C-alpha positions in Angstrom: 71.3 -27.8 -88.9 71.7 -23.9 -88.3 67.3 -23.6 -89.2 66.6 -26.9 -86.9 68.6 -25.3 -84.2 66.9 -22.1 -84.9 63.7 -23.7 -84.7 64.4 -25.2 -81.4 65.5 -22.4 -79.7 62.3 -20.4 -80.5 60.0 -23.4 -79.5 61.9 -23.4 -76.2 61.4 -19.5 -75.8 58.2 -19.6 -77.0 57.0 -22.7 -74.5 59.0 -20.3 -71.3 57.0 -17.5 -72.2 53.6 -19.8 -72.5 54.5 -21.7 -69.3 55.1 -17.2 -67.6 52.1 -16.1 -69.1 49.9 -18.9 -67.2 51.4 -18.4 -63.8 50.9 -14.8 -64.3 47.3 -15.7 -64.8 47.0 -18.3 -62.4 48.3 -14.9 -59.8 46.0 -12.9 -61.1 43.0 -15.2 -60.5 44.3 -15.8 -57.1 44.3 -12.1 -56.1 40.7 -11.7 -57.4 39.6 -14.9 -55.2 41.4 -13.6 -52.5 40.0 -10.0 -53.0 36.8 -11.4 -53.4 36.8 -13.3 -50.4 38.2 -10.5 -48.6 34.8 -8.3 -49.6 32.8 -11.4 -47.9 35.1 -11.4 -44.8 33.8 -7.5 -44.7 30.6 -7.9 -45.5 29.9 -10.8 -43.2 31.9 -9.1 -39.6 29.9 -6.4 -41.0 27.0 -8.0 -40.9 27.3 -9.4 -37.6 28.1 -6.5 -35.7 24.8 -5.5 -36.9 23.2 -8.5 -35.8 25.6 -7.6 -32.6 23.9 -4.5 -32.5 20.2 -5.6 -32.7 20.8 -8.1 -30.4 21.9 -6.3 -28.0 19.0 -3.5 -28.3 16.3 -6.1 -28.7 18.1 -7.8 -24.9 18.4 -3.7 -23.4 14.3 -3.6 -24.7 13.3 -6.7 -23.1 14.8 -5.7 -19.6 13.0 -2.0 -19.8 9.5 -3.9 -20.7 9.8 -6.0 -17.1 11.0 -3.3 -15.5 8.0 -1.4 -16.9 5.5 -4.5 -16.4 6.5 -4.7 -13.1 5.5 -1.7 -12.0 2.3 -1.8 -13.9 1.6 -5.1 -12.0 2.7 -3.1 -8.5 0.0 0.0 -9.6 -2.7 -3.0 -10.4 -2.2 -4.3 -7.2 -2.0 -0.6 -5.6 -5.0 0.3 -7.5 -7.1 -2.8 -6.3 -6.7 -1.9 -2.8 -7.9 1.9 -3.5 -10.6 0.1 -4.8 -11.5 -1.7 -2.0 -11.1 1.6 0.6 -13.4 3.6 -2.2 -15.8 1.2 -2.1 -16.0 0.8 1.3 -16.2 4.8 1.3 -19.0 4.7 -1.1 -20.9 2.6 1.3 -20.5 4.8 3.9 -21.7 7.8 2.2 -24.5 5.5 1.2 -25.6 5.1 5.0 -25.1 8.5 5.8 -27.2 9.4 2.6 -30.2 7.0 3.5 -29.6 8.4 7.3 -30.1 12.0 5.9 -33.5 10.8 4.5 -35.1 10.6 8.5 -34.3 13.3 10.4 -35.7 11.9 13.8 -33.7 8.5 13.4 -30.5 11.1 13.0 -31.2 13.1 15.7 -30.8 9.8 17.6 -28.2 8.1 16.1 -26.2 10.9 15.1 -24.3 10.9 18.3 -22.8 7.6 18.5 -22.2 7.8 14.8 -20.2 11.1 16.0 -18.2 8.9 18.4 -17.4 5.7 16.3 -15.8 8.5 13.7 -14.1 9.6 16.6 -12.8 6.6 17.5 -12.0 5.4 14.0 -10.4 8.5 13.2 -7.6 8.3 16.4 -7.0 4.8 15.3 -6.6 5.9 11.8 -4.0 9.0 13.0 -2.2 6.5 15.7 -1.1 3.8 12.8 -0.5 7.0 10.2 2.6 8.3 9.5 3.7 10.2 12.3 3.5 14.1 10.6 2.2 16.8 12.6 1.3 14.1 15.0 1.1 16.7 17.9 -1.1 19.4 15.5 -3.5 16.6 14.9 -3.9 14.3 18.0 -4.5 17.9 19.6 -7.4 19.0 17.2 -8.8 15.6 18.2 -9.0 16.5 21.3 -10.6 19.6 20.8 -13.5 18.3 19.2 -13.9 14.9 21.6 -14.0 17.7 24.7 -17.2 19.9 22.5 -18.9 16.0 22.8 -19.4 16.8 26.4 -20.8 20.0 26.0 -24.4 20.5 25.9 -24.3 24.3 24.3 -23.0 22.8 21.4 -25.5 21.2 18.3 -25.2 18.0 17.2 -25.4 19.5 13.7 -22.1 22.0 15.2 -20.4 18.5 16.6 -21.1 16.7 13.6 -18.9 19.5 11.3 -16.2 19.6 13.6 -15.6 15.9 13.4 -16.0 16.0 8.9 -13.9 18.9 8.8 -11.1 16.9 10.9 -12.3 14.1 8.0 -11.6 16.9 6.0 -7.8 18.0 7.2 -6.4 14.4 7.1 -7.9 13.5 3.6 -5.8 17.1 2.3 -3.1 15.9 4.1 -2.8 13.4 1.3 -2.7 15.6 -1.5 -0.3 17.8 -0.3 3.5 18.5 0.1 4.5 19.8 3.6 7.3 20.8 5.7 7.6 21.6 9.3 10.6 21.5 11.5 10.9 18.8 14.5 13.4 17.5 16.5 14.4 14.2 16.4 16.8 11.1 17.9 18.8 10.3 15.4 21.5 7.9 16.5 20.8 8.7 20.0 21.1 12.3 20.1 18.2 14.4 19.5 18.7 16.7 16.4 17.1 19.7 14.8 15.4 18.8 11.1 13.5 19.5 8.6 10.8 17.2 7.7 9.2 16.5 4.3 5.9 15.2 4.0 5.2 14.2 0.6 0.8 13.5 0.9 0.7 9.5 2.8 3.5 8.8 -0.3 6.4 9.5 2.1 7.5 11.1 5.2 11.0 11.8 5.0 13.6 14.2 7.1 16.9 15.8 7.1 18.9 17.5 9.4 19.3 21.4 9.6 22.7 21.0 8.5 21.9 18.7 5.9 24.2 15.9 6.5 22.0 13.2 7.8 18.6 12.3 5.8 15.8 10.3 7.2 12.6 7.9 6.2 10.3 7.0 7.9 9.1 2.7 7.8 5.6 1.9 8.5 6.8 -1.4 9.1 9.3 -0.9 11.5 7.7 2.1 12.7 10.7 3.8 13.0 12.9 6.8 11.6 15.7 4.9 9.6 19.1 6.8 8.2 19.2 6.7 4.5 21.5 7.4 2.0 22.8 11.2 2.5 24.9 10.8 -1.0 21.9 9.8 -3.2 19.2 11.9 -1.5 20.3 14.2 0.0 20.0 16.7 -3.1 16.6 15.9 -3.7 14.9 16.3 -0.3 16.7 19.6 -0.2 14.5 20.3 -3.2 11.5 19.0 -2.0 11.4 21.8 1.2 12.3 24.1 -1.4 9.2 23.3 -3.5 7.1 22.5 0.3 7.9 26.4 1.3 7.3 27.5 -2.6 10.8 28.6 -3.1 11.2 26.8 -6.2 8.5 25.8 -8.9 7.2 21.9 -8.5 9.1 19.0 -10.4 9.6 15.2 -10.5 11.4 14.7 -7.1 13.3 11.0 -6.7 12.6 9.6 -3.1 12.5 6.2 -1.2 9.2 5.4 -2.0 8.2 1.7 -0.3 6.5 -0.4 -3.0 2.9 -1.1 -2.8 1.5 -4.0 -0.5 -0.5 -6.5 -2.1 -4.3 -6.5 -0.9 -5.2 -8.9 1.9 
């Protein structure tokens, strides 16, 4: 009887130990599964962050591409306009070259050509941005007076007209500055004018508090954000006066217009 009771107790103990071992094994397996799942989740989160970063960079590059593409298109339109102007100038040069072949024809026709060139130049100056306007019109008027003088040869008259054209061409390739008086908010103010070729015409009051830009469409000076362009215009004036080395200037420049 004691032997049977001992065997029963031993069997019960063995079954309990087996159940406990099985429970422990199941817990270890569950921990392993959770650990693997956690690793997968972490890896997935890392991958998602990479995907988000790549998507953000792709979107930024796409926006940059759109901006650059728009600028390129604007430059293409501007270049086509310049090509038309160049073609017209080449046509004028060709006409002049053909005229030079016959001195007698030139002698008879040069005077009307000179007058026509002066009229065209006068219209151009009046339609152009009004930088150094009084000086340019005074030079033009001086040459026009020489046209009526009998002691000035036709060759000299033609040379003076070409010199005026060269002066106007030079304005497009240089950065100039000069003092002037402009009406600002109903009051005449002393300003420093900054002329960047024929790209931009800007001005700033002598106290640097008000900045202006000439609007060709409105044919008037308009006030611009002094906080944004004040320092840029001041640097531009220094460059024009040779007080600073040439550098990149951020200026309010109108977009190129479509060729008509």
